[in-house]
C-alpha positions as CSV (number, residue, x, y, z in Angstrom):
1,M,126.0,110.7,60.8
2,Q,127.4,113.6,61.9
3,A,127.9,115.2,65.4
4,T,126.2,118.3,66.0
5,K,127.9,122.0,65.0
6,T,128.0,122.1,69.0
7,G,129.5,118.5,69.4
8,K,126.2,117.5,71.3
9,I,124.2,114.2,70.2
10,N,120.8,112.4,70.8
11,I,121.2,108.9,72.5
12,A,118.2,106.8,73.4
13,L,118.3,104.0,75.9
14,V,116.1,101.1,74.8
15,G,115.6,97.8,76.4
16,N,113.5,95.3,77.8
17,P,112.3,96.1,81.7
18,N,114.0,95.6,84.1
19,S,117.4,95.6,81.9
20,G,119.7,98.1,83.7
21,K,118.6,101.2,81.6
22,S,118.3,103.5,84.6
23,S,121.2,102.4,85.9
24,L,123.1,103.4,82.8
25,F,121.5,106.4,82.5
26,N,122.7,107.3,86.1
27,A,125.9,106.0,85.1
28,L,126.8,108.3,82.0
29,T,124.6,111.4,83.7
30,G,125.4,111.4,86.8
31,L,121.9,112.3,87.6
32,N,120.3,111.1,90.8
33,Q,117.6,108.9,88.7
34,K,114.9,106.4,90.0
35,V,116.1,103.4,90.0
36,G,114.6,100.2,91.1
37,N,115.2,96.2,90.9
38,F,111.5,95.7,89.1
39,P,109.7,96.0,85.8
40,G,108.3,99.5,84.9
41,V,110.4,102.1,87.1
42,T,110.4,104.8,84.0
43,V,106.9,105.3,83.1
44,D,107.6,108.5,81.1
45,K,110.8,109.7,78.9
46,K,113.9,111.7,81.1
47,T,116.9,113.2,79.6
48,G,120.2,113.9,81.0
49,A,123.8,115.4,79.7
50,A,126.5,113.0,79.7
51,N,130.5,114.2,78.3
52,I,131.1,111.4,76.0
53,S,134.6,112.8,75.6
54,A,136.4,116.1,75.3
55,T,134.9,117.3,72.5
56,L,131.6,115.3,72.5
57,Q,128.6,115.6,74.5
58,A,125.3,113.4,74.6
59,N,121.5,114.5,75.8
60,I,120.3,110.9,76.9
61,I,117.5,109.9,76.5
62,D,115.7,107.0,79.2
63,L,112.7,105.3,77.6
64,P,110.4,103.0,79.0
65,G,111.5,99.5,78.5
66,T,109.5,97.3,76.2
67,Y,109.2,93.8,75.2
68,S,109.0,94.2,71.0
69,L,108.3,97.7,69.0
70,Y,104.6,97.2,69.1
71,P,103.1,98.8,72.0
72,K,100.5,97.5,74.3
73,S,100.8,100.3,77.2
74,A,100.3,104.0,77.2
75,D,104.6,103.4,78.5
76,E,105.6,101.7,75.6
77,L,103.6,104.3,73.3
78,V,106.5,107.1,74.9
79,T,109.4,104.4,73.8
80,Y,107.5,103.8,70.4
81,D,106.8,107.6,69.7
82,V,110.5,108.6,69.8
83,L,111.7,105.7,67.7
84,V,109.2,106.0,64.5
85,N,108.6,109.7,64.5
86,P,110.7,110.9,61.9
87,Q,110.3,114.5,62.6
88,G,110.5,114.6,66.2
89,E,112.3,116.7,68.6
90,E,114.2,114.1,70.5
91,I,115.7,112.0,66.9
92,P,118.1,109.9,68.6
93,D,121.5,110.2,66.5
94,I,122.5,106.7,68.1
95,I,120.0,104.0,69.7
96,L,121.9,102.4,73.1
97,I,120.0,98.9,73.0
98,I,120.5,97.4,76.6
99,A,120.6,94.0,76.6
100,D,120.2,91.5,79.1
101,A,122.8,88.6,78.8
102,S,121.1,85.9,81.0
103,N,118.4,86.4,78.9
104,L,119.6,86.9,75.3
105,K,117.3,85.4,73.0
106,R,114.4,87.1,74.4
107,N,115.9,90.5,74.4
108,L,117.6,90.1,70.7
109,L,113.9,90.2,69.3
110,F,113.9,93.7,70.3
111,C,117.1,94.1,69.3
112,S,116.3,92.8,65.8
113,Q,113.8,95.2,65.3
114,I,115.3,98.3,66.9
115,I,118.5,97.8,64.1
116,D,115.7,97.7,61.6
117,L,115.0,101.1,61.8
118,K,118.2,102.2,60.4
119,I,119.3,104.5,63.1
120,P,123.0,103.3,64.5
121,V,122.7,100.7,67.3
122,I,125.2,99.9,70.0
123,I,124.2,96.8,72.0
124,G,125.4,96.8,75.6
125,L,124.9,93.6,77.1
126,T,124.3,94.0,80.9
127,M,124.1,90.8,83.8
128,M,126.9,88.9,82.2
129,D,127.7,87.9,85.6
130,I,123.8,86.6,85.8
131,A,124.5,84.9,82.9
132,R,127.7,82.8,83.7
133,K,125.9,81.9,87.0
134,K,123.7,80.0,84.3
135,G,126.2,78.8,82.5
136,V,125.7,80.9,79.4
137,E,128.9,82.2,77.6
138,I,128.6,84.5,74.7
139,D,130.8,85.2,72.0
140,E,130.5,89.0,71.7
141,A,132.3,89.3,68.7
142,G,130.5,86.6,66.6
143,L,127.7,88.5,68.0
144,E,128.7,91.8,66.7
145,R,129.5,90.0,63.4
146,E,126.1,88.7,63.3
147,L,124.4,91.7,64.0
148,G,126.4,93.7,62.4
149,V,126.1,96.4,65.1
150,P,128.8,97.3,67.9
151,V,128.4,95.1,71.1
152,V,130.0,95.6,74.6
153,S,129.4,94.3,78.3
154,I,128.5,96.4,80.5
155,N,127.7,96.8,84.5
156,P,126.5,100.1,85.3
157,R,125.9,99.4,89.1
158,K,129.6,99.2,89.6
159,N,130.2,101.6,86.6
160,K,132.2,98.6,84.4
161,G,132.2,99.1,80.6
162,I,131.3,102.6,81.3
163,P,134.9,103.7,79.3
164,E,134.5,101.2,76.0
165,L,131.1,102.1,75.9
166,K,131.9,105.8,75.4
167,K,134.5,105.3,72.9
168,I,132.5,103.2,71.0
169,I,129.6,106.1,71.1
170,E,132.6,108.3,69.8
171,L,133.6,106.1,67.2
172,V,129.7,105.8,65.6
173,T,129.4,109.4,66.2
174,R,132.7,109.5,64.0
175,E,131.4,108.0,60.8
176,K,133.8,104.9,61.9
177,Q,130.4,102.5,62.4
178,T,127.1,103.4,60.5
179,V,124.1,101.2,59.8
180,P,124.2,97.1,58.8
181,P,124.3,97.0,55.1
182,R,121.3,94.3,55.1
183,D,118.3,94.0,57.3
184,F,117.7,91.6,59.6
185,I,115.0,90.1,58.2
186,D,113.4,91.3,54.6
187,S,110.4,93.9,55.8
188,R,110.1,95.1,52.1
189,A,109.3,91.7,51.1
190,L,106.0,91.8,54.0
191,A,104.5,94.3,52.2
192,P,106.3,95.6,49.0
193,E,103.5,98.0,47.4
194,L,102.3,99.3,51.2
195,I,105.8,100.0,51.9
196,T,106.2,101.9,49.1
197,D,102.9,103.9,49.0
198,I,104.1,104.8,53.0
199,K,107.2,106.4,52.2
200,K,105.4,108.5,49.8
201,V,103.3,110.1,52.6
202,V,105.4,110.2,55.7
203,P,109.6,110.3,55.0
204,V,111.0,106.9,56.9
205,K,114.6,106.1,57.0
206,S,113.4,102.5,56.8
207,D,111.1,99.7,55.2
208,Y,110.6,98.4,58.5
209,A,109.7,101.6,59.9
210,A,107.5,102.0,57.0
211,M,105.5,99.2,58.0
212,H,105.0,99.7,61.4
213,I,103.3,103.4,60.3
214,A,101.0,101.3,58.7
215,V,100.3,99.0,61.3
216,N,99.7,101.6,64.5
217,H,99.0,105.2,61.9
218,N,95.6,105.5,63.8
219,E,97.6,106.0,67.2
220,L,100.6,108.0,66.1
221,H,100.0,111.9,66.7
222,F,102.6,113.2,64.4
223,L,100.6,111.9,61.4
224,N,97.8,114.7,60.4
225,K,94.2,113.5,59.5
226,A,95.2,113.8,55.9
227,Q,98.1,111.5,56.2
228,K,96.0,109.4,58.0
229,E,93.2,108.9,55.1
230,T,95.6,108.4,52.4
231,I,97.8,105.3,54.8
232,T,94.0,103.7,55.3
233,Q,93.7,104.1,51.8
234,A,96.8,102.3,50.8
235,I,95.7,99.8,53.3
236,Q,92.8,99.0,51.9
237,T,93.9,99.0,48.0
238,H,96.7,96.2,49.3
239,Q,94.7,94.3,52.0
240,F,97.1,95.3,54.4
241,N,96.4,92.1,57.2
242,K,98.8,93.6,60.2
243,T,98.1,90.5,62.7
244,K,99.2,88.2,59.4
245,V,102.5,90.5,58.6
246,Q,103.4,90.7,62.5
247,A,102.9,86.7,62.6
248,D,105.5,86.1,60.0
249,E,107.7,89.1,61.1
250,I,107.8,87.5,64.3
251,M,108.6,84.1,63.1
252,Q,111.1,85.5,60.8
253,R,112.9,87.3,63.2
254,Y,113.4,83.9,65.8
255,A,114.5,81.9,62.9
256,R,117.5,84.2,62.6
257,I,117.9,84.5,66.3
258,K,117.7,80.9,66.8
259,H,120.8,80.6,64.1
260,I,122.6,83.5,65.9
261,M,122.2,82.1,69.5
262,R,123.7,78.4,67.9
263,N,126.3,80.4,66.5
264,S,127.8,83.0,69.2
265,V,126.0,81.5,72.6
266,V,126.9,78.5,74.3
267,E,124.0,78.2,76.9
268,A,124.2,75.7,79.9
269,D,122.4,72.1,80.1
270,P,118.9,73.0,81.1
271,L,118.5,70.4,83.7
272,Q,121.1,72.5,85.5
273,K,120.1,73.1,89.3
274,Q,118.0,75.9,90.6
275,L,119.9,79.3,90.8
276,Q,119.7,80.7,94.6
277,T,117.1,83.2,93.9
278,E,114.7,80.3,92.6
279,K,115.6,78.5,95.9
280,I,114.2,82.1,97.7
281,D,111.6,82.5,95.6
282,D,109.9,79.0,97.0
283,L,109.8,80.2,100.3
284,L,108.8,84.6,99.7
285,L,106.5,83.0,96.9
286,H,104.7,80.2,98.7
287,R,101.4,80.4,98.9
288,F,101.1,81.1,103.3
289,W,104.5,81.9,103.9
290,G,105.1,84.1,101.4
291,Y,102.0,86.3,103.0
292,V,103.5,85.5,106.4
293,I,107.0,87.3,105.3
294,L,105.0,89.9,103.6
295,L,103.1,91.3,106.6
296,G,106.3,90.9,108.9
297,I,108.4,92.8,106.9
298,M,105.7,95.2,106.8
299,A,105.7,95.3,110.9
300,I,109.0,95.8,111.0
301,M,109.3,98.6,108.9
302,F,106.2,100.3,110.6
303,Q,107.9,99.3,114.0
304,S,111.1,101.2,112.7
305,I,109.2,104.1,111.7
306,F,108.4,105.0,115.5
307,W,111.8,103.3,117.0
308,L,114.6,104.4,115.4
309,A,113.1,107.7,114.2
310,S,111.4,108.9,117.7
311,F,115.0,110.1,119.0
312,P,116.1,112.8,116.1
313,M,112.5,113.5,116.3
314,D,112.4,114.3,120.0
315,W,115.6,116.5,119.1
316,I,113.9,118.3,116.6
317,E,110.9,119.2,118.0
318,A,113.3,120.3,121.2
319,G,115.2,122.2,119.1
320,F,112.7,124.0,117.6
321,G,111.1,124.7,120.6
322,A,114.3,126.2,122.1
323,L,114.5,127.9,119.3
324,S,111.5,129.8,119.3
325,G,111.9,130.5,123.1
326,W,115.3,132.0,122.4
327,L,114.2,134.1,119.4
328,S,111.1,135.2,122.0
329,D,113.8,136.6,124.1
330,V,116.2,138.2,122.0
331,L,113.8,139.6,119.4
332,P,112.0,143.1,119.7
333,Q,107.9,142.4,120.5
334,N,106.4,143.4,117.6
335,Q,104.5,142.4,114.1
336,I,107.6,141.0,112.4
337,S,108.7,138.9,115.2
338,D,105.5,137.8,116.0
339,I,105.1,136.3,112.2
340,F,109.0,134.6,112.0
341,I,108.4,133.4,115.3
342,N,104.2,132.1,115.5
343,G,104.2,131.9,111.7
344,I,107.1,130.9,109.5
345,I,108.9,128.9,112.6
346,A,106.3,127.2,114.0
347,G,104.9,125.9,110.7
348,L,108.2,124.5,109.8
349,G,109.2,123.6,113.1
350,G,105.7,121.0,112.9
351,I,106.5,119.5,109.4
352,A,110.7,119.3,110.2
353,V,110.1,117.0,113.0
354,F,108.7,114.0,110.4
355,V,111.9,114.4,108.5
356,P,113.0,111.0,110.1
357,Q,110.2,109.3,109.7
358,I,110.0,109.7,105.7
359,M,113.7,109.1,105.4
360,I,113.5,105.8,107.0
361,L,110.3,104.8,105.2
362,F,111.5,105.4,101.9
363,G,115.0,104.1,103.0
364,F,113.1,100.7,103.3
365,I,110.7,100.9,100.4
366,T,114.7,101.4,98.3
367,I,115.9,98.3,100.0
368,L,112.4,96.3,99.0
369,E,113.0,97.2,95.4
370,D,116.8,97.2,95.1
371,T,116.9,93.6,96.4
372,G,114.0,92.5,94.0
373,Y,111.7,91.8,96.7
374,M,109.4,94.6,95.2
375,A,108.4,92.5,92.2
376,R,107.8,89.7,94.2
377,I,104.6,91.6,95.7
378,S,103.0,91.9,92.3
379,F,103.5,87.9,92.1
380,L,102.1,87.1,95.4
381,T,99.4,89.1,95.1
382,D,98.0,88.7,91.7
383,R,95.4,86.0,92.8
384,L,94.0,88.5,95.2
385,M,93.6,91.3,92.8
386,R,91.6,89.3,90.4
387,Q,89.1,89.1,92.9
388,V,88.8,92.6,92.3
389,G,89.4,93.1,88.5
390,L,92.3,93.7,88.4
391,N,96.1,92.0,88.5
392,G,99.6,92.2,89.8
393,K,100.5,94.7,87.3
394,S,98.1,97.2,89.6
395,V,100.1,96.1,92.7
396,M,103.4,98.0,91.5
397,P,101.4,101.7,91.6
398,L,99.6,101.0,94.4
399,I,103.0,100.1,96.3
400,S,104.6,103.3,95.1
401,G,101.1,104.9,96.1
402,V,102.8,104.7,99.6
403,A,105.5,106.9,98.7
404,C,103.5,109.6,96.5
405,A,100.3,109.4,94.9
406,V,101.3,111.1,91.9
407,P,104.1,109.2,90.2
408,A,101.9,106.1,91.4
409,I,99.1,107.2,89.1
410,M,101.6,108.0,86.2
411,A,103.0,104.3,86.8
412,T,99.9,102.9,85.8
413,R,100.9,103.6,81.9
414,N,102.1,100.2,81.9
415,I,99.1,98.6,82.6
416,E,97.6,97.5,79.0
417,N,93.8,97.1,79.9
418,R,92.5,100.1,80.0
419,K,89.7,98.9,82.6
420,E,92.3,97.9,85.1
421,R,94.4,101.2,84.5
422,L,91.5,103.3,85.5
423,I,90.6,101.2,88.1
424,T,94.0,101.6,89.6
425,I,94.4,105.3,89.0
426,L,90.9,105.7,90.7
427,I,91.7,103.8,93.9
428,T,95.5,104.4,94.1
429,P,95.1,107.5,96.5
430,L,93.6,105.7,98.9
431,M,97.2,104.3,99.4
432,S,98.6,106.2,102.9
433,C,101.5,108.4,101.0
434,S,103.8,109.9,102.6
435,A,102.0,112.9,103.2
436,R,99.6,111.4,105.5
437,L,102.8,110.5,108.0
438,P,103.1,113.3,109.8
439,I,98.9,113.4,110.6
440,Y,99.3,109.6,111.4
441,T,102.1,110.7,113.8
442,V,101.2,113.5,116.1
443,M,97.3,111.7,116.3
444,I,98.8,108.5,117.0
445,A,101.3,110.4,120.1
446,L,98.2,112.1,121.1
447,V,95.8,109.6,121.8
448,I,97.2,105.8,121.5
449,P,99.5,104.4,124.4
450,N,102.8,103.5,124.0
451,K,103.0,100.2,125.5
452,P,104.6,97.0,124.0
453,V,102.1,94.2,122.2
454,L,103.2,90.7,122.2
455,G,105.9,91.5,124.2
456,I,108.2,92.4,120.8
457,L,105.5,94.9,119.1
458,N,104.5,98.6,120.1
459,L,100.8,99.5,120.1
460,Q,102.3,103.0,118.1
461,G,103.4,100.8,115.2
462,V,101.3,98.6,115.2
463,V,98.2,101.2,114.9
464,M,100.2,103.1,112.0
465,M,100.6,99.6,109.9
466,G,97.2,99.1,110.5
467,L,96.2,102.6,109.1
468,Y,98.1,101.2,106.1
469,L,97.1,98.2,106.0
470,L,93.3,100.1,106.0
471,G,93.8,102.3,103.0
472,F,94.9,98.7,100.7
473,V,91.8,96.8,101.9
474,M,89.7,99.9,101.1
475,A,91.3,100.2,97.8
476,L,90.6,96.5,97.2
477,I,87.0,96.5,98.3
478,I,86.3,100.0,96.2
479,A,88.2,98.6,93.1
480,A,85.4,95.6,93.7
481,I,82.4,98.1,92.9
482,L,84.2,99.9,90.2
483,K,84.3,96.9,88.1
484,L,80.6,96.6,88.1
485,F,80.7,100.3,86.6
486,V,83.5,100.6,84.2
487,R,82.2,98.8,81.3
488,I,85.4,98.4,79.3
489,K,85.9,94.9,78.2
490,E,89.5,93.3,77.1
491,K,91.6,90.6,77.9
492,S,93.8,90.6,81.0
493,Y,97.3,89.7,80.9
494,F,99.7,89.5,83.7
495,I,103.4,88.7,82.4
496,M,106.6,90.2,84.4
497,E,109.9,89.0,84.5
498,L,111.1,88.4,88.5
499,P,114.6,90.2,88.7
500,V,117.6,88.1,90.4
501,Y,118.0,89.3,94.2
502,R,120.9,91.7,94.7
503,A,122.1,93.0,97.9
504,P,120.9,96.6,98.0
505,R,123.3,99.5,97.3
506,W,123.3,101.2,100.4
507,M,124.7,104.5,98.6
508,N,121.5,104.5,96.6
509,V,119.7,104.0,99.7
510,G,121.1,106.5,101.6
511,T,121.2,109.1,98.7
512,T,117.6,108.6,98.3
513,M,117.0,109.1,101.9
514,L,118.6,112.2,101.5
515,Q,116.8,113.4,98.5
516,K,113.2,112.4,99.7
517,A,114.1,114.9,102.7
518,K,115.6,117.3,101.1
519,I,112.1,117.4,98.5
520,F,109.9,117.0,101.3
521,I,111.4,119.7,103.0
522,M,111.9,122.0,100.2
523,D,108.1,121.0,98.8
524,A,106.4,121.1,101.8
525,G,107.9,124.2,103.2
526,K,107.5,126.4,100.2
527,V,103.8,125.7,100.7
528,I,103.8,125.7,104.8
529,M,105.7,128.9,104.4
530,V,103.1,130.6,102.5
531,I,100.1,129.3,103.9
532,S,101.5,130.2,107.6
533,I,102.1,133.5,107.1
534,I,98.4,134.1,105.3
535,L,97.3,131.7,108.2
536,W,99.0,134.2,110.8
537,F,97.1,137.2,109.6
538,L,94.1,135.6,109.2
539,A,94.2,134.4,112.8
540,S,96.1,137.8,114.2
541,Y,93.1,139.9,112.9
542,G,89.6,140.1,112.8
543,P,86.4,142.3,112.2
544,S,87.5,145.2,114.2
545,K,84.2,145.8,116.2
546,K,84.6,142.0,117.2
547,M,88.0,142.7,117.9
548,E,87.7,146.2,119.9
549,A,84.6,144.3,122.2
550,V,87.5,141.4,123.1
551,A,89.8,144.2,123.8
552,T,87.2,146.5,126.0
553,K,86.0,143.4,127.9
554,Y,89.4,142.0,129.0
555,E,90.5,146.0,129.8
556,Q,87.8,146.0,132.2
557,L,88.8,142.5,133.8
558,K,92.0,143.2,134.1
559,A,91.5,146.1,135.7
560,A,88.6,144.5,138.4
561,Q,91.1,141.6,138.8
562,P,94.9,142.5,138.7
563,D,95.8,139.6,140.5
564,K,94.8,137.7,137.8
565,I,96.2,139.3,134.7
566,E,98.4,135.8,133.0
567,D,95.3,134.0,133.2
568,L,93.5,136.9,131.5
569,D,95.8,137.6,128.6
570,R,95.4,134.0,127.9
571,E,91.7,133.8,128.2
572,E,91.9,137.2,125.9
573,A,94.2,135.5,123.3
574,M,92.5,132.9,122.8
575,E,88.9,134.8,122.3
576,K,91.0,137.1,120.0
577,L,92.1,133.6,117.7
578,A,88.2,132.9,117.7
579,N,87.0,136.0,116.9
580,S,89.7,136.1,114.1
581,Y,89.2,135.9,110.4
582,A,90.5,132.3,110.7
583,G,88.1,131.7,113.6
584,G,84.7,133.5,112.0
585,L,85.9,130.3,108.6
586,G,86.2,127.5,111.3
587,H,83.3,128.5,113.0
588,A,81.3,128.6,109.8
589,I,82.2,125.1,108.9
590,E,82.4,124.0,112.5
591,P,78.3,122.5,112.4
592,A,79.3,120.2,109.4
593,I,82.4,118.9,111.0
594,R,81.5,118.6,114.7
595,P,79.5,115.4,114.5
596,L,83.4,114.0,113.4
597,G,84.5,115.0,117.0
598,F,86.8,118.3,114.9
599,D,86.7,122.2,116.3
600,W,87.3,125.0,114.3
601,K,90.7,124.7,114.2
602,I,90.8,121.1,113.0
603,G,88.3,122.8,110.1
604,I,90.8,125.5,109.2
605,A,93.2,122.8,108.9
606,L,91.0,120.5,106.6
607,I,90.8,123.3,104.4
608,T,94.5,124.7,103.9
609,S,95.7,121.0,103.5
610,F,94.4,120.4,100.7
611,A,96.8,122.1,99.0
612,A,99.2,119.1,100.5
613,R,98.4,117.0,103.1
614,E,101.2,117.5,105.2
615,V,100.3,120.9,105.5
616,F,98.0,120.1,108.5
617,V,100.5,119.8,110.9
618,G,102.1,123.1,109.7
619,T,98.4,125.0,110.4
620,M,97.8,123.2,113.9
621,A,101.4,124.6,114.8
622,T,100.5,128.1,113.2
623,L,97.3,128.4,115.4
624,Y,98.5,127.1,117.9
625,S,101.2,129.3,118.5
626,V,99.1,132.5,117.6
627,G,98.7,134.9,120.5
628,E,100.3,132.3,122.9
629,S,102.6,133.7,125.6
630,E,106.3,133.8,125.6
631,E,106.0,131.1,128.5
632,D,104.6,128.8,125.7
633,N,106.9,129.2,123.1
634,D,108.9,126.6,123.6
635,A,106.7,124.0,124.3
636,T,106.3,121.5,121.5
637,L,102.9,120.8,118.9
638,R,102.0,117.6,121.0
639,Q,102.1,119.5,124.0
640,K,100.2,122.7,123.2
641,M,97.7,120.1,121.0
642,S,97.0,117.9,124.0
643,G,96.3,120.9,126.2
644,A,93.6,122.3,123.8
645,T,89.9,121.7,125.0
646,W,86.8,122.7,124.2
647,I,84.2,125.5,125.8
648,D,83.1,123.3,128.8
649,G,86.7,121.8,129.2
650,R,86.7,119.0,127.6
651,P,89.6,117.6,126.0
652,V,89.7,118.0,122.1
653,Y,92.1,115.6,120.9
654,T,90.5,112.2,122.5
655,L,90.9,108.5,121.5
656,A,87.5,108.9,119.3
657,S,88.3,112.1,117.9
658,G,92.1,111.1,117.1
659,V,91.1,108.0,115.4
660,S,88.1,109.9,113.6
661,L,90.8,112.6,112.3
662,M,93.3,109.4,111.4
663,L,90.2,107.8,109.2
664,F,89.1,110.9,107.5
665,Y,93.0,111.9,106.2
666,A,93.6,108.3,105.2
667,F,90.8,108.2,102.8
668,A,90.1,111.7,101.6
669,M,91.0,113.4,98.7
670,Q,93.2,116.5,100.5
671,C,95.7,116.6,97.5
672,M,95.3,119.0,94.1
673,S,98.3,117.6,92.8
674,T,97.1,114.2,92.8
675,L,93.6,115.3,91.1
676,A,95.8,117.5,88.3
677,I,98.0,114.4,88.0
678,V,94.4,112.4,87.2
679,K,93.0,115.0,85.0
680,R,96.5,114.4,83.2
681,E,96.4,110.6,82.2
682,T,92.3,110.2,81.8
683,K,92.2,113.4,79.9
684,S,89.2,114.7,81.1
685,W,87.9,116.6,84.5
686,K,85.0,113.8,84.9
687,L,87.0,111.1,86.8
688,P,89.3,113.3,89.2
689,A,85.6,115.1,89.6
690,I,84.1,111.2,90.8
691,Q,87.2,110.4,92.9
692,F,87.3,113.8,94.9
693,V,83.7,112.8,95.6
694,Y,83.7,109.2,96.4
695,M,86.8,110.0,98.6
696,T,85.2,112.5,100.2
697,A,82.0,110.5,100.9
698,L,83.9,108.1,102.4
699,A,86.2,110.0,104.5
700,Y,83.3,111.7,106.4
701,L,81.3,108.6,106.7
702,S,83.9,106.3,108.2
703,S,84.7,109.4,110.7
704,L,81.7,110.4,111.6
705,L,81.0,106.2,112.6
706,A,84.0,106.2,114.2
707,F,83.2,108.6,116.5
708,Q,80.3,108.1,117.2
709,L,81.4,104.7,118.3
710,L,83.6,105.3,120.0
711,S,82.7,108.6,122.3
């Protein structure tokens, strides 16, 4: 192997789930890659550049974790495709295998398979501290001799061993160390004639890769139709039994691994005392207390979202109000000033105020992932999930859905069972994502009293937690219904390694919080800015005849009642808004949404928030700012909404309408990005259409029922 002329090579990071690949990816590339202390974080291949030395750069490819080279799920197929495809765009020059030293025997199975692909390999041993706590001692030099590839111990979390790893990468690149001279096992002996025929059809480097192509040729997209037909014919000719060959291979590998373990690894007495992790699990995974602790953690999280965030939220809200008031005083009164103050500033202010809550939510989620507790939630809820046709692996995407449904749906790729994966995709958007948080917050502040519950909890925080639990419960109910209609029969297994408990990396927590705040502001801000400008135009202009009629009407009233000009100005602005293009659109859909307690302004927000749920608040901020007097410019959005009334003077936002609106957003599919990712993952518009219809119907009916019962 030679480095390219530009001094850049491809390095693939592979290993078992939760072995530390993503942490090493961060350490090598410096990118803020998503890192979590539970299996299945990486659901797609990710790349980044790393400086190995002054003259050598590497393109690092972080591949999804897998236990063996036989793919069982969509995310494992990503890894398989990169490693086996002899003509892929990202053929690795070096494969860097991350092996958990505390579970070395299991990790060596995958290592041995990778070694037999005949691509230069380096093994990085992680979790050495945990191995020592278990009483495991590894002779690294002996292990290196047995495997025939370089072995180095690393700790990516603490940046230890990284310089040594880079030196080895450079040595391998300069051909000072290459592939082992002999295979780990004799792959050719498993199917000699077939392997010979496969290598004539596909230009692979090793006998073992040829055997894998025979086993999985129907799933490999890099093979054309003619190649697949030729391979199928060869399999029939040589009577290839892939199940028997795979079993023989695994038996041979474990026989040699047993020999290597005996010569290179000293293991502790199996009767050694329990590790601290196991003792903690006795409590956190208890059949009763485990659920009590989980609910307690959720209560703390949602109470904190209100309690800790209240102070910065008040400051941000007051700051934008003061900014709008000051701009109204210093800028000339014209259309440009109006669109800037009542369109852009109002829209951005309406969303920026919720950044503290978004940061706190993601901070808690990162802590739960980093400590290892998130994986325990999967095991804790596995029995519950099986009652509705799923298993514990479906819990991870559902929990991820609390942050955002898009990556959560992508995370379903590690669910092997197709039926369970489809059902999980269909119900994941029912989990309340961070985009719903601004809507919940503003509505809870408007209609739910800020008073204590049981002396220690806050009613607003309890309602917030209730909305998140409601999404989870409804997801389970819908899953139980869908399992009757999705007619795919496959056996379901739930196997997941529980990571050890670790102290959270506070720098990682802080970085994640800042990142999420930045993404929230940038992504939502772009959409809100565009929609706010469009809304300002639609709310400021309307059919000329209607607008002229309103202007004429109030000219006459002002002439007749000069002492009430200020009140008449306010009424004129409201009537012009009602007769604007936005008002016309809102009034057109009002008959359909009025039974839910929604007025036409809420109707406009329902339409615009389909682009992104968080746009709801920005839309309301713009609609309540257009046409207001200069004295009202420094009022907060909540103050403006609390003063909103129907024509007859009744308040728009009551307990009934507020609960109705929160339920609508808890269940409605108000997100184009989610529908797009569902289409991409299922490769069909049928399932996104079903998802949109059932969620919209559920949202409408639940809102209707809540409003009618509470009115």
